[in-house]
LUMVEXZA-742441 format. One record per residue (C-alpha): x, y, z. Coordinates in nm, 4 decimals, decimal comma, always signed. Each point is the difference from the previous one (the first is absolute). Last residue first. Example, Ala and Ser with C-alpha at 12.3 -4.5 7.8 and 13.67 -1.06 7.14 Angstrom:
2
+----------+----------+----------+
:       px :       py :       pz :
+----------+----------+----------+
:  +1,3670 :  -0,1060 :  +0,7140 :
:  -0,1370 :  -0,3440 :  +0,0660 :
+----------+----------+----------+
END
This chain:
136
+----------+----------+----------+
:       px :       py :       pz :
+----------+----------+----------+
:  +4,0032 :  +8,8622 :  +4,8024 :
:  +0,1494 :  +0,2577 :  +0,2380 :
:  -0,0849 :  -0,0236 :  +0,3686 :
:  -0,1417 :  +0,3249 :  +0,1343 :
:  +0,2374 :  +0,2261 :  +0,1924 :
:  -0,0720 :  +0,0618 :  +0,3690 :
:  +0,3389 :  -0,1328 :  +0,1081 :
:  +0,2397 :  -0,0132 :  -0,2930 :
:  -0,0100 :  -0,3005 :  -0,2240 :
:  +0,1900 :  -0,3250 :  -0,0401 :
:  -0,0720 :  -0,2424 :  -0,2827 :
:  +0,3401 :  +0,0702 :  -0,1542 :
:  +0,0134 :  -0,3304 :  -0,1872 :
:  +0,3704 :  +0,0338 :  -0,0678 :
:  +0,0775 :  -0,2817 :  +0,2409 :
:  +0,2277 :  +0,2301 :  +0,1966 :
:  -0,2647 :  +0,2696 :  +0,0419 :
:  -0,2690 :  -0,2460 :  +0,1031 :
:  +0,2343 :  -0,1832 :  +0,2385 :
:  +0,1028 :  +0,3278 :  +0,1639 :
:  -0,3627 :  +0,1123 :  +0,0317 :
:  -0,1184 :  -0,3312 :  +0,1465 :
:  +0,2888 :  -0,0161 :  +0,2468 :
:  -0,0296 :  +0,3654 :  +0,1021 :
:  -0,3761 :  -0,0103 :  +0,0513 :
:  +0,0496 :  -0,1178 :  +0,3591 :
:  +0,1760 :  +0,3204 :  +0,0957 :
:  -0,2673 :  +0,2175 :  -0,1666 :
:  -0,1373 :  +0,1725 :  +0,3086 :
:  +0,3321 :  +0,0742 :  +0,1722 :
:  +0,1210 :  +0,1710 :  -0,2051 :
:  -0,1300 :  +0,0915 :  -0,3459 :
:  +0,0441 :  -0,1743 :  -0,3344 :
:  +0,0961 :  +0,1621 :  -0,3303 :
:  +0,0560 :  -0,1796 :  -0,3296 :
:  +0,2105 :  +0,0167 :  -0,3180 :
:  +0,1891 :  +0,3089 :  +0,1145 :
:  +0,1547 :  +0,2261 :  -0,2646 :
:  +0,0206 :  +0,3521 :  +0,1437 :
:  -0,3572 :  +0,0666 :  -0,1141 :
:  -0,1187 :  -0,3034 :  +0,2009 :
:  +0,1793 :  +0,1282 :  +0,3070 :
:  -0,1372 :  +0,3519 :  -0,0428 :
:  -0,3532 :  -0,1338 :  -0,0493 :
:  +0,0226 :  -0,2166 :  +0,3104 :
:  +0,1208 :  +0,2968 :  +0,2059 :
:  -0,2791 :  +0,2194 :  -0,1442 :
:  -0,2544 :  -0,2676 :  +0,1012 :
:  +0,0992 :  +0,0327 :  +0,3645 :
:  +0,0968 :  -0,3202 :  +0,1806 :
:  +0,3619 :  +0,0706 :  +0,0857 :
:  +0,1301 :  -0,2897 :  +0,2109 :
:  +0,1511 :  -0,1451 :  -0,3148 :
:  +0,0682 :  -0,3333 :  -0,1624 :
:  +0,0903 :  +0,1208 :  -0,3505 :
:  +0,0516 :  -0,2707 :  -0,2608 :
:  +0,2468 :  +0,0547 :  -0,2842 :
:  +0,0227 :  -0,2099 :  -0,3155 :
:  +0,3390 :  -0,0560 :  -0,1670 :
:  -0,0009 :  +0,0990 :  -0,3689 :
:  +0,1388 :  +0,3515 :  +0,0490 :
:  +0,3170 :  -0,1220 :  +0,1742 :
:  +0,2289 :  +0,2921 :  +0,0858 :
:  -0,2274 :  +0,2895 :  -0,1017 :
:  -0,3026 :  -0,1598 :  +0,1691 :
:  +0,2164 :  -0,0749 :  +0,3043 :
:  +0,0998 :  +0,3664 :  +0,0253 :
:  -0,3612 :  +0,1144 :  -0,0434 :
:  -0,1228 :  -0,2415 :  +0,2666 :
:  +0,2746 :  +0,1102 :  +0,2384 :
:  -0,0960 :  +0,3653 :  -0,0353 :
:  -0,3657 :  -0,0914 :  +0,0542 :
:  +0,0908 :  -0,2173 :  +0,2990 :
:  +0,1767 :  +0,2896 :  +0,1658 :
:  +0,3617 :  +0,0703 :  +0,0853 :
:  +0,3048 :  -0,0724 :  +0,2167 :
:  -0,1498 :  -0,1116 :  +0,3319 :
:  -0,2765 :  -0,1692 :  -0,1914 :
:  -0,3601 :  +0,0908 :  -0,0635 :
:  -0,3145 :  -0,1721 :  -0,1180 :
:  +0,0706 :  -0,3754 :  -0,0447 :
:  +0,0943 :  -0,1651 :  -0,3292 :
:  -0,0254 :  -0,3546 :  -0,1366 :
:  +0,2082 :  -0,0725 :  -0,3108 :
:  -0,0788 :  -0,2987 :  -0,2209 :
:  +0,1763 :  -0,2546 :  -0,2224 :
:  +0,3478 :  +0,0941 :  +0,1143 :
:  +0,3289 :  +0,0018 :  -0,1848 :
:  +0,3406 :  +0,0575 :  +0,1534 :
:  +0,2481 :  +0,2779 :  +0,0639 :
:  -0,2009 :  +0,3058 :  -0,1034 :
:  -0,3045 :  -0,0994 :  +0,2028 :
:  +0,2222 :  -0,0635 :  +0,3016 :
:  +0,1624 :  +0,3447 :  -0,0268 :
:  -0,3339 :  +0,1724 :  -0,0593 :
:  -0,1485 :  -0,1675 :  +0,3079 :
:  +0,3003 :  +0,0773 :  +0,2195 :
:  -0,0013 :  +0,3660 :  -0,1044 :
:  -0,3758 :  +0,0364 :  +0,0542 :
:  +0,0287 :  -0,1513 :  +0,3462 :
:  -0,0896 :  -0,3111 :  +0,2010 :
:  +0,0422 :  -0,2736 :  -0,2610 :
:  -0,1209 :  -0,3576 :  +0,0421 :
:  +0,0269 :  -0,2918 :  -0,2440 :
:  -0,2979 :  -0,2341 :  -0,0298 :
:  +0,0153 :  -0,3307 :  -0,1889 :
:  -0,3441 :  -0,1274 :  -0,0947 :
:  -0,1227 :  -0,3496 :  +0,0874 :
:  -0,3505 :  +0,0983 :  +0,1053 :
:  +0,0960 :  -0,0408 :  +0,3667 :
:  +0,2897 :  +0,2320 :  -0,0884 :
:  -0,2539 :  +0,2685 :  -0,0882 :
:  -0,1819 :  +0,0033 :  +0,3331 :
:  +0,3172 :  -0,0337 :  +0,2097 :
:  +0,1784 :  +0,2766 :  -0,1922 :
:  -0,2961 :  +0,2340 :  +0,0319 :
:  -0,0097 :  -0,0637 :  +0,3750 :
:  +0,3747 :  +0,0522 :  +0,0357 :
:  -0,0158 :  +0,3197 :  -0,2053 :
:  -0,2689 :  +0,1342 :  +0,2299 :
:  +0,2046 :  -0,0870 :  +0,3094 :
:  +0,3242 :  +0,1374 :  -0,1450 :
:  -0,1464 :  +0,3409 :  -0,0809 :
:  +0,1981 :  +0,1751 :  -0,2757 :
:  -0,1758 :  -0,1930 :  -0,2783 :
:  +0,1380 :  -0,0369 :  -0,3521 :
:  -0,1060 :  -0,3606 :  -0,0611 :
:  +0,1794 :  -0,1271 :  -0,3098 :
:  -0,1901 :  -0,3029 :  -0,1280 :
:  +0,1606 :  -0,2887 :  -0,1875 :
:  -0,2380 :  -0,2552 :  -0,1497 :
:  -0,0630 :  -0,3654 :  +0,0687 :
:  -0,2640 :  -0,1502 :  -0,2255 :
:  -0,3463 :  -0,0017 :  +0,1550 :
:  -0,1771 :  -0,2905 :  +0,1689 :
:  -0,3670 :  +0,0201 :  +0,0896 :
+----------+----------+----------+
END
C-alpha cells in the first residue's frame, strides 16, 4: 500500500534504533530527520515543518515529557508518537496527557511503527494502546 511522503522527526538518542526506524519508514516513502537531544529536536521543529514527531524516553538534556510539552506549544497540530522502553500504564497515561497521539513500547512494538505512523498520518487513527479494545 502506497502512502504519500511525509516528514517525520525522529527524536532518538540511540543511533541504532533511529537507523531502524528510518529504514522502516523510508521504505514507505517517508522522509525521516534525526535528532539526538531535546534542544536539537526543538530547533529542527522550529525551523521547518514536520508531519509527525517520534519521541524516545530520555535525552541528555531532558525528558520525553518535557520535549512533548515543548513541541505541543510550538506546533500543537503535529501528532506525537512515543516509542518508549517504559511499559508501565502510568508512563503511557503521562505521555497521552502531555499530548501524545499514540504510545508504543520497545522492543515489542517495533513492527507496529509503520502501521501506527501511517494510521496517524492518514488521519484514520486506527491505532490503539496495548490491551485496549478496538473502538468501533
